C-alpha positions as CSV (number, residue, x, y, z in Angstrom):
1,X,31.3,-155.8,-44.5
2,X,33.9,-153.8,-42.6
3,X,31.2,-151.5,-41.2
4,X,29.3,-154.5,-39.8
5,X,32.3,-155.8,-37.9
6,X,33.1,-152.3,-36.6
7,X,29.5,-151.9,-35.4
8,X,29.5,-155.3,-33.8
9,X,32.8,-154.4,-32.0
10,X,31.3,-151.1,-30.8
11,X,28.2,-152.9,-29.4
12,X,30.3,-155.5,-27.6
13,X,32.5,-152.9,-26.1
14,X,29.5,-150.9,-24.9
15,X,28.1,-154.0,-23.2
16,X,31.5,-154.7,-21.6
17,X,31.5,-151.1,-20.3
18,X,28.0,-151.5,-18.9
19,X,28.9,-154.7,-17.1
20,X,32.0,-153.2,-15.7
21,X,30.0,-150.2,-14.4
22,X,27.4,-152.4,-12.8
23,X,30.1,-154.5,-11.0
24,X,32.0,-151.4,-9.9
25,X,28.8,-149.8,-8.6
26,X,27.9,-152.9,-6.7
27,X,31.4,-153.2,-5.2
28,X,31.5,-149.5,-4.3
29,X,28.0,-149.5,-2.7
30,X,28.6,-152.5,-0.5
31,X,32.2,-151.8,0.3
32,X,31.6,-150.0,3.6
33,X,28.5,-151.8,4.7
34,X,28.4,-153.3,8.2
35,X,26.6,-156.6,7.7
36,X,24.2,-157.0,10.7
37,X,20.8,-158.4,11.5
38,X,19.0,-161.6,10.7
39,X,19.2,-161.2,6.9
40,X,22.9,-160.1,6.8
41,X,24.3,-163.4,5.8
42,X,21.8,-163.9,3.1
43,X,22.3,-160.4,1.7
44,X,26.1,-160.8,1.7
45,X,25.8,-164.2,0.0
46,X,23.5,-162.8,-2.7
47,X,25.8,-159.8,-3.3
48,X,28.8,-162.0,-3.6
49,X,27.0,-164.3,-5.9
50,X,25.9,-161.4,-8.1
51,X,29.5,-160.2,-8.3
52,X,30.7,-163.6,-9.3
53,X,27.9,-163.7,-12.0
54,X,29.0,-160.3,-13.3
55,X,32.6,-161.4,-13.4
56,X,31.6,-164.5,-15.4
57,X,29.5,-162.3,-17.8
58,X,32.4,-159.9,-18.3
59,X,34.8,-162.8,-19.1
60,X,32.2,-164.2,-21.6
61,X,31.8,-160.8,-23.3
62,X,35.6,-160.4,-23.5
63,X,35.9,-163.8,-25.1
64,X,33.1,-162.9,-27.6
65,X,35.0,-159.7,-28.4
66,X,38.2,-161.5,-29.1
67,X,36.4,-164.1,-31.2
68,X,34.6,-161.4,-33.2
69,X,37.9,-159.6,-33.8
70,X,39.5,-162.8,-35.0
71,X,36.6,-163.5,-37.3
72,X,36.8,-160.0,-38.8
73,X,40.3,-160.8,-39.9
74,X,39.3,-163.8,-41.9
75,X,38.8,-163.0,-45.6
76,X,35.4,-163.5,-47.0
77,X,35.3,-166.1,-49.7
78,X,32.6,-166.9,-52.1
79,X,31.1,-170.4,-51.8
80,X,31.8,-172.9,-54.5
81,X,28.8,-174.3,-56.4
82,X,27.9,-177.8,-55.3
83,X,28.4,-180.4,-58.0
84,X,25.2,-182.4,-58.6
85,X,25.6,-186.0,-59.6
86,X,24.2,-186.9,-63.0
87,X,21.1,-188.9,-63.0
88,X,20.8,-192.0,-65.0
89,X,17.6,-193.0,-66.7
């Protein structure tokens, strides 16, 4: 069971790195742009919106990682059998 939690944590961390890389690339590639022309406002708005979406996704994945780590600490218990009521004839 420990291997499954470890694998899940590695996958979540990989996704977090991927999202961080995409956000950093977008910020870096648009940092020195001079917004001009008829579509400049729309392009800037869409870029800013995508950065906000990426920040939201990063926050969500970080929360999932914390919850997964907390769940991994909970000991696994075996479920108790459900008592069936006796039937009367």
